[in-house]
Backbone as CSV, one residue per row, in Angstrom:
resi,resn,N_x,N_y,N_z,CA_x,CA_y,CA_z,C_x,C_y,C_z
1,THR,-90.344,-0.352,57.580,-91.066,-0.362,58.943,-90.964,1.353,59.512
2,LYS,-89.831,1.783,59.561,-89.569,3.253,60.190,-90.706,4.141,59.722
3,ASP,-90.702,3.910,58.148,-91.491,4.689,57.302,-92.847,4.888,57.951
4,ARG,-93.549,3.141,58.113,-94.933,3.254,58.183,-95.138,3.594,59.403
5,LEU,-94.175,3.601,60.709,-94.232,4.246,61.920,-94.140,5.814,62.085
6,MET,-93.563,6.310,61.231,-93.326,7.668,61.206,-95.015,8.477,60.425
7,ALA,-94.961,7.375,59.346,-96.594,7.958,58.633,-97.614,7.853,59.564
8,ALA,-97.714,6.825,60.072,-98.817,6.841,61.187,-98.680,7.994,62.193
9,ALA,-97.692,7.903,62.774,-97.494,8.959,63.759,-98.056,11.015,63.201
10,ARG,-97.777,10.768,62.114,-97.972,12.001,61.358,-99.556,12.367,60.941
11,GLU,-99.899,11.228,60.501,-101.491,10.921,60.276,-102.335,11.196,61.587
12,ILE,-101.938,10.866,62.884,-102.439,11.134,63.829,-102.321,12.336,64.449
13,MET,-101.087,12.954,64.197,-100.934,14.233,64.501,-101.929,15.424,63.922
14,THR,-101.804,15.214,62.415,-102.582,15.863,61.378,-104.213,15.425,61.944
15,GLU,-104.769,14.879,62.128,-106.110,14.360,62.664,-106.146,15.263,63.875
16,ARG,-105.660,15.179,64.927,-105.922,15.532,66.283,-105.118,16.998,66.209
17,ASN,-104.470,17.538,65.234,-103.910,18.837,65.378,-103.011,19.288,66.742
18,ALA,-102.241,17.998,67.059,-101.557,18.121,68.456,-100.583,16.739,68.391
19,VAL,-99.733,16.925,69.229,-98.721,15.728,69.333,-98.718,14.868,70.548
20,GLU,-99.953,14.964,70.966,-100.559,13.859,71.748,-100.795,12.757,71.305
21,PHE,-100.063,11.541,71.340,-100.655,10.022,70.847,-99.603,9.139,71.823
22,SER,-100.275,8.307,71.841,-99.522,7.183,72.596,-98.910,6.306,71.322
23,LEU,-98.045,5.440,72.044,-97.041,4.568,71.383,-98.202,3.399,70.530
24,GLN,-99.238,2.968,71.434,-100.291,2.291,70.627,-100.895,2.510,69.905
25,ASP,-101.339,4.169,70.003,-102.165,4.643,68.777,-101.209,4.544,67.449
26,VAL,-99.977,4.937,67.358,-99.450,4.622,66.392,-98.817,2.998,65.996
27,ALA,-98.819,2.216,66.971,-98.743,1.160,66.567,-100.303,0.498,65.901
28,ALA,-101.528,1.044,66.151,-102.741,0.481,65.487,-102.641,0.747,64.168
29,ARG,-102.653,2.268,64.091,-102.723,3.039,63.124,-101.801,2.411,62.025
30,SER,-100.536,2.045,62.013,-99.511,1.392,61.336,-99.584,0.133,61.063
31,GLY,-100.538,-0.685,62.015,-100.376,-2.212,61.788,-99.378,-2.831,62.275
32,LEU,-98.572,-1.979,63.030,-97.126,-2.913,63.557,-97.196,-2.493,65.072
33,ASN,-96.312,-3.558,65.706,-96.369,-3.608,67.296,-95.184,-2.590,67.753
34,SER,-96.057,-1.872,69.102,-95.672,-0.831,69.454,-94.252,-0.755,70.108
35,ALA,-93.723,-2.137,69.866,-92.336,-2.134,70.511,-91.241,-1.958,69.207
36,LEU,-91.868,-1.927,68.397,-91.367,-1.398,66.814,-90.575,-0.206,67.049
37,VAL,-91.420,0.620,67.741,-91.389,2.320,67.737,-89.983,2.353,68.673
38,LYS,-90.348,1.363,69.759,-88.973,1.635,70.889,-87.973,1.087,70.256
39,TYR,-87.723,0.146,69.390,-86.680,-0.312,68.875,-86.172,0.665,67.660
40,HIS,-86.948,1.096,67.049,-86.360,2.094,66.062,-86.026,3.347,66.544
41,PHE,-86.970,3.908,67.371,-86.690,5.220,67.663,-86.334,5.689,69.383
42,GLY,-86.123,4.408,69.998,-86.126,4.709,71.544,-87.361,4.938,72.266
43,ASN,-88.036,5.845,71.721,-89.478,6.453,72.743,-90.047,7.135,71.461
44,LYS,-91.225,7.832,72.441,-92.021,8.727,71.557,-91.010,10.180,71.084
45,ASP,-90.179,10.610,72.022,-89.227,11.467,71.681,-88.426,11.579,70.616
46,GLY,-87.949,10.295,70.620,-87.273,9.849,69.107,-87.765,9.762,67.905
47,LEU,-89.258,9.286,67.863,-89.800,9.384,66.668,-90.237,10.841,66.199
48,LEU,-90.671,11.536,67.378,-90.852,12.903,66.955,-89.831,13.782,66.264
49,LEU,-88.362,13.505,66.863,-87.032,13.924,66.532,-87.046,13.471,65.025
50,ALA,-87.065,12.187,64.971,-87.119,11.649,63.485,-87.910,12.033,62.243
51,LEU,-89.129,12.636,62.790,-90.142,13.151,61.864,-89.468,14.646,61.867
52,LEU,-89.246,15.203,62.716,-88.634,16.558,62.606,-87.351,16.750,61.704
53,ALA,-86.281,15.589,61.958,-85.135,15.780,61.069,-85.477,15.630,59.449
54,ARG,-86.570,14.331,59.441,-86.896,14.229,57.708,-87.628,15.424,57.267
55,ASP,-88.497,16.143,58.178,-89.012,17.515,57.527,-88.172,18.434,57.295
56,ALA,-87.136,18.412,58.377,-86.145,19.958,58.244,-85.520,19.583,56.786
57,LYS,-84.890,18.228,56.716,-83.932,17.870,55.608,-84.647,18.420,54.164
58,ALA,-86.092,17.781,54.347,-86.798,18.239,52.979,-86.753,19.783,53.089
59,GLU,-87.278,20.547,53.801,-87.205,21.878,53.919,-85.973,22.699,53.594
60,MET,-84.827,22.066,53.953,-83.573,22.753,53.700,-83.167,22.481,52.104
61,GLU,-83.391,21.182,51.652,-83.355,21.175,50.228,-84.318,21.975,49.335
62,ASN,-85.545,22.152,49.712,-86.420,23.299,49.030,-85.672,24.588,48.736
63,LEU,-85.157,24.946,50.214,-84.280,26.401,50.195,-83.461,26.672,49.411
64,ALA,-82.596,25.033,49.344,-81.368,25.403,48.487,-81.587,25.494,47.047
65,PHE,-82.805,24.649,46.622,-83.194,24.758,45.192,-83.793,26.342,45.094
66,VAL,-84.543,26.853,45.749,-84.913,28.168,45.700,-83.500,29.641,45.557
67,MET,-82.649,29.033,46.360,-81.423,29.938,46.491,-80.619,29.759,45.197
68,ASP,-80.667,28.552,44.470,-79.682,28.285,43.419,-80.591,28.930,42.259
69,GLN,-81.547,29.754,42.312,-82.508,30.320,41.445,-82.216,31.707,40.831
70,PRO,-81.710,31.878,39.345,-81.242,33.098,39.055,-82.316,34.350,38.991
71,ILE,-82.496,34.845,40.208,-83.686,36.126,40.410,-82.615,37.523,39.764
Protein backbone atom coordinates (compact mmCIF):
# COMPACT_ATOMS: atom_id res chain seq x y z
CA THR A 1 0.00 0.00 0.00
CA LYS A 2 2.75 2.45 0.94
CA ASP A 3 4.63 1.66 -2.26
CA ARG A 4 1.51 2.21 -4.39
CA LEU A 5 0.90 5.57 -2.75
CA MET A 6 4.52 6.66 -3.20
CA ALA A 7 4.53 5.48 -6.82
CA ALA A 8 1.36 7.42 -7.51
CA ALA A 9 2.78 10.59 -5.95
CA ARG A 10 6.00 10.21 -7.94
CA GLU A 11 4.08 9.76 -11.20
CA ILE A 12 1.97 12.85 -10.53
CA MET A 13 5.00 14.98 -9.66
CA THR A 14 6.85 13.75 -12.75
CA GLU A 15 3.92 14.54 -15.03
CA ARG A 16 3.39 17.99 -13.54
CA ASN A 17 7.07 18.71 -12.96
CA ALA A 18 6.04 20.05 -9.56
CA VAL A 19 5.26 18.93 -6.04
CA GLU A 20 1.78 20.38 -6.22
CA PHE A 21 -0.77 17.60 -5.81
CA SER A 22 -3.58 16.72 -3.46
CA LEU A 23 -4.12 13.61 -1.43
CA GLN A 24 -7.17 13.01 -3.60
CA ASP A 25 -4.91 13.06 -6.68
CA VAL A 26 -2.71 10.38 -5.10
CA ALA A 27 -5.72 8.33 -4.06
CA ALA A 28 -7.22 8.44 -7.54
CA ARG A 29 -3.94 7.51 -9.22
CA SER A 30 -3.20 4.67 -6.81
CA GLY A 31 -6.75 3.35 -6.64
CA LEU A 32 -6.62 3.65 -2.86
CA ASN A 33 -8.37 5.82 -0.30
CA SER A 34 -6.83 9.19 0.57
CA ALA A 35 -7.18 8.31 4.26
CA LEU A 36 -4.45 5.71 3.70
CA VAL A 37 -1.98 8.51 2.98
CA LYS A 38 -2.78 9.96 6.38
CA TYR A 39 -2.57 6.52 7.99
CA HIS A 40 0.83 5.64 6.52
CA PHE A 41 2.50 9.06 6.27
CA GLY A 42 0.51 11.46 8.44
CA ASN A 43 0.03 14.01 5.68
CA LYS A 44 1.38 15.15 2.32
CA ASP A 45 4.64 16.34 3.88
CA GLY A 46 5.14 12.91 5.43
CA LEU A 47 4.63 11.32 2.03
CA LEU A 48 7.16 13.67 0.45
CA LEU A 49 9.67 12.96 3.22
CA ALA A 50 9.21 9.21 2.73
CA LEU A 51 9.90 9.62 -0.99
CA LEU A 52 12.98 11.71 -0.24
CA ALA A 53 14.28 9.19 2.30
CA ARG A 54 13.83 6.29 -0.12
CA ASP A 55 15.54 8.15 -2.95
CA ALA A 56 18.36 9.38 -0.73
CA LYS A 57 18.98 5.84 0.52
CA ALA A 58 19.22 4.53 -3.04
CA GLU A 59 21.61 7.31 -4.05
CA MET A 60 23.80 6.73 -1.00
CA GLU A 61 24.01 3.05 -1.89
CA ASN A 62 25.05 4.01 -5.43
CA LEU A 63 27.66 6.40 -4.07
CA ALA A 64 29.03 3.73 -1.74
CA PHE A 65 29.35 1.35 -4.69
CA VAL A 66 31.28 3.94 -6.68
CA MET A 67 33.51 4.78 -3.74
CA ASP A 68 34.37 1.10 -3.30
CA GLN A 69 35.63 0.79 -6.88
CA PRO A 70 39.38 0.55 -7.34
CA ILE A 71 40.24 3.64 -9.33
